VEXPAZA-614922 format. One line per 4 residues: number of its first residue (from 1); their letters; for each residue x, y, z of N, C-alpha, C. Coordinates in pm, whole numbers, plus 50000, padded with zeros to 5 digits. Each point is the difference from the previous one (the first is absolute). Last residue first. Layout:
BEGIN
NUM	A	X Y Z X Y Z X Y Z | ... .
//
This chain:
BEGIN
92	RKLA	53701 78243 18435 49886 50027 49929 49877 50028 50070 | 50603 49932 50034 49858 49998 50070 49918 50037 49903 | 50462 49774 49980 49948 50111 49909 49855 49958 50081 | 50521 49877 50191 49868 49997 49918 49933 50095 49961 .
88	TITK	50554 49829 50147 49890 50109 49966 49866 49939 49966 | 50480 49872 50311 49886 49959 49965 49878 50106 49919 | 50546 49963 50177 49898 50042 49976 49897 49956 49937 | 50468 49993 50334 49923 49913 49900 49863 50074 49961 .
84	TATI	50517 50108 50236 49886 50002 50016 49909 49911 49891 | 50487 50135 50336 49922 49910 49911 49873 50045 49995 | 50308 50171 50300 50088 49931 49919 49956 49946 49890 | 49905 50416 50312 49968 49933 49956 50073 49896 49902 .
80	YWRI	50175 50397 50224 49921 49926 50066 49948 49856 49967 | 50159 50411 49739 50094 49959 50094 49969 49878 50101 | 49704 50166 49650 50099 49906 49975 50088 49982 50112 | 49618 50324 49968 50003 49880 50105 50117 49932 49936 .
76	QDRF	49906 50369 49748 50023 50034 50124 50003 49904 50138 | 49995 49905 49505 50075 50113 50057 50015 50017 50142 | 49638 49835 49810 50098 49910 50019 50114 50062 50046 | 49649 50217 49893 49968 49960 50089 50130 49914 50053 .
72	WKWF	49965 50236 49569 50035 50086 50138 49968 49911 50107 | 49904 49753 49651 50168 50034 50000 50013 50096 50090 | 49550 49895 49937 50084 49896 50049 50163 50016 50025 | 49649 50327 49815 50027 49965 50160 50112 49903 50056 .
68	QVFA	49893 50046 49529 50097 50112 50057 50011 50014 50120 | 49722 49674 49809 50128 49985 49953 50120 50124 50061 | 49519 50004 50088 50064 49902 50089 50143 49997 49939 | 49762 50291 49765 49977 50047 50113 50090 49899 50092 .
64	DMDD	49875 49852 49585 50102 50099 50003 50034 50089 50114 | 49576 49720 49973 50124 49910 50020 50135 50052 49956 | 49506 50118 50224 50081 50078 49870 50152 49881 50010 | 49642 50004 50326 49901 49974 49874 50101 50074 49845 .
60	TELI	50143 49730 50521 49945 50159 49916 49937 49932 49897 | 50188 49820 50475 49909 49976 49938 50018 50124 49913 | 50278 49677 50384 49943 50097 49931 49921 49991 49903 | 50236 49714 50469 49870 49978 49879 50009 50155 49943 .
56	IFGN	50416 49719 50258 49883 50130 50013 49890 49964 49886 | 50333 49658 50352 49974 50039 49883 49912 50128 50003 | 50391 49621 50298 49859 50108 49976 49994 50023 49859 | 50378 49720 50129 49963 50091 50126 49859 50043 50017 .
52	YSSG	50165 49596 49673 50018 50113 50005 49934 50043 50140 | 50006 49572 49787 50145 50020 50060 50016 50145 50015 | 49511 49690 50035 50081 50075 49898 50175 50003 50073 | 49611 49869 50248 49955 49932 49870 50092 50045 49916 .
48	WAHD	49858 50385 50308 50008 49870 50031 49999 49912 49885 | 50111 50471 50079 49961 49916 49854 50008 49873 50059 | 49970 50535 50285 50054 49828 49986 49904 49967 49882 | 49924 50441 50102 50164 49971 50066 50046 49865 49986 .
44	FVGV	49685 50365 49682 49958 49876 50148 50171 49960 49984 | 49703 50431 49806 50122 49943 50010 49976 49919 50087 | 49624 50236 49636 50048 49954 50154 50177 49946 50010 | 49744 50278 49609 49886 49903 50042 50063 49967 50176 .
40	LRIK	50121 50434 49659 50065 49894 50095 49871 49915 50084 | 50049 50294 49478 49950 49991 50167 50062 49859 50075 | 50116 50388 49583 50045 49854 50042 49934 49996 50140 | 49990 50412 49779 49925 49876 49902 50006 49890 50049 .
36	SPWS	50182 50382 50251 49834 49973 50000 49945 49919 49921 | 50538 50014 50202 49929 50034 49873 49858 49954 50016 | 50307 50080 50415 49953 49880 49951 49944 50099 49877 | 50264 50177 50371 50045 50037 49868 49919 49857 49900 .
32	EMIE	49983 50005 50480 49946 50132 49938 50032 50037 49858 | 50140 49539 50159 49841 50046 50018 49923 50139 49957 | 50521 49900 50070 49898 49917 49864 49875 50028 50010 | 50217 50165 50342 50014 50072 49925 49942 49955 49859 .
28	EWQA	49962 49713 50374 49937 50119 50042 50018 50117 49870 | 50272 49609 49968 49864 49963 50001 49934 50121 50028 | 50426 50043 50146 49975 50028 49835 49894 49947 49959 | 50066 49951 50431 49988 50104 49989 50004 50056 49855 .
24	RAKE	50068 49564 50121 49846 50042 50085 49986 50182 49947 | 50440 49756 49951 49875 49956 49875 49884 50068 50048 | 50355 50079 50254 50000 50084 49924 49905 49964 49891 | 50035 49740 50404 49913 50155 49996 50040 50089 49866 .
20	EEEP	50161 49559 50009 49880 49966 49994 49931 50178 50027 | 50491 49957 50012 49911 50005 49849 49874 49960 50001 | 50223 50043 50446 50000 50114 49925 49943 50011 49847 | 50010 49582 50286 49901 50089 49990 50016 50133 49944 .
16	TLYK	50164 49620 49731 50032 50046 50107 49879 50062 50053 | 49947 49630 49592 50009 50143 50062 50061 50047 50140 | 49944 49594 49564 50020 50039 50137 50005 50110 50035 | 49769 49919 49542 50129 49974 50072 49977 50026 50143 .
12	LKYF	49557 49853 49693 50095 50129 50052 50162 49929 50059 | 49561 49910 49608 50088 49956 50107 50088 50104 50072 | 49492 49948 49698 50160 50071 50016 50051 49934 50148 | 49525 50032 49595 50069 49898 50083 50172 50102 50042 .
8	ILFL	49507 50163 49728 50161 49990 50039 50060 49956 50130 | 49529 50059 49673 50035 49922 50100 50186 49998 49972 | 49617 50318 49746 50116 49936 50019 49988 49932 50119 | 49605 50165 49638 50047 50019 50147 50152 49875 49988 .
4	YSPM	49681 50358 49646 50088 49902 50028 50020 50021 50139 | 49541 50104 49735 50102 50034 50070 50120 49900 49968 | 49553 50158 49663 50099 49897 50087 50107 50089 50080 | 49521 50197 49843 50143 49991 49956 50098 49904 50086 .
//
């Protein structure tokens, strides 16, 4: 069965030290609520050669689960992520 891979580039807004702490705490909460059907392959802090601050790689066997997850996830991080670009691949 094929898996879907998502390479999601992100741009961060400038954060005050207080906002950075809030974002870190929120990330821990997100990780505790992470859906089992979405595998977090990695979080990368730099995306040299691009205009993005970093990227994450996600994997799932269920595209519907990703669509549900993405809305939930995006709503959580929207206040400090100014832009994303997603590249989707099929892993056989």
